[in-house]
N, C-alpha and C positions, 0 to 999 in steps of 0.2 A: 220261508218260515223256519226251516231246519237250520239254516245258516245263522239266523238271528238267535235262535235258541242256543246253538252251540257257542256263539260269541258271548251271550249272557252268562252261560255256565262257566266259560273260561274266565271271563272278567271276575265273576264272583269268587271263583277258586283262587285266582291270583290276589285278589284284594283281601282274602280272609286272614292271611298272616303276613307279617313283615312290617317294614317301615311304611307307615301310612301318613298321608297328609289329608286331614279331614276337610280341607278347603276353607277352614275358618279364617279368623283374622290374624293368625300368627304370621310372622315374617316369612316372606317367600324366599325360598332358597335360590331362586333364579335372579334375585336382585330387582324384581319388578316394583318393589315398594321402596326402593332406594337403599336397601340394606343387602347384605350377603346372606342373611338368615342364620348367622352364627354369632356366638359371643366370644370366640377366641380362636386360637391357632389350631385347636383340634377339631373344629367343626361342630362344637357343642351348641345347643340352642339356648341354654341357660334355664330351661324349664325344670321344674322339680320332678323327682322320681315318680310320684303318684300320677302326675299329668303325662309323663312319658310312658308309663305303664299303660294308662288308659288309651293312649293314642297308638302305641306300638305293640302291645302284648295282649290286651283284654279280649280282642276278637277271638283268639285261640285259647287263651288261658282263663278267660272269664273276668268280669269286672271285679269280682271279689276273690279271684284266684281259684275258683271252684273247678276250673277245667271245662273246656268246651270241646274243640277238636284237638287241643293240646292237653297235656296232663295238668292236674291240679297243682298249684304252687306248693301246697303243703306236702305233696308227695315228692317233689324234686329239689326244693330249696334246702331243707334241713341237711346239715353235714357238709354243705358247700361253703367255701370262703367267698368273700366278695370278688376276689381275683378269679375264682372258678366261674362265678356268675357272669362277670364281665367277658370272659372268654367265650362262654356259651352265647351271650347276647350278640357279640360281635362276629363270631365265627359259625354259629349254629351248632347243633348236635343232634344226631339221629335224624329224624324227619323234620326237625325245626331248621328253617333257613336262617342265614345270618340276617340280623335286623338292620345293620347299617348305621348304627348310632356312633357318634364320635366318642372319644375317651371319656370326657366329662359327663355326657349324657348316659353312657353305658354305666359309669360309676354311680350316677344318681339312681338309676333303676336298680342296680345291684344293692345299694344301700336300702332302698325302699323294700326290696324283696327280703333282705336279711332281717330288717326290723319288723316286718309284718308276717313273714312266713317261715323264718328261720327258727 
C-alpha cells in the first residue's frame, strides 16, 4: 500500500506542471493517428494560445491566471516582452520547468499572456 501511495504521489507531482497531453482527440505526437502531431517545421501544434495555456499552464498558474502552485500571471507577465515569455516557456525559470512547446506554440502562449495579463 505504501508503494502504491508513493507512486500516486509521484505521478500527481509530475503531472501537475509542464507539457501535458490530456488524452483528448488532438493529434497524437507519436503518429498513431496518421499524423506527426505538428503543423510545421518547429513542432507546433497549430492550437491557439488560450487552448495551449489551458493544456500546458493552467494546472500551475490557474485557469484564469490566478496562480495555484505557480505564481499568478498578473504578478509575472507585466513588464515582460513576448520574447521574454517565450524564453521562460521554453527554458523554464526558477522552479518552473521548461514546458517543451515548439516556437510557434510558445509564441501563441506568449501572445495570449501579453494580451490577457500584460
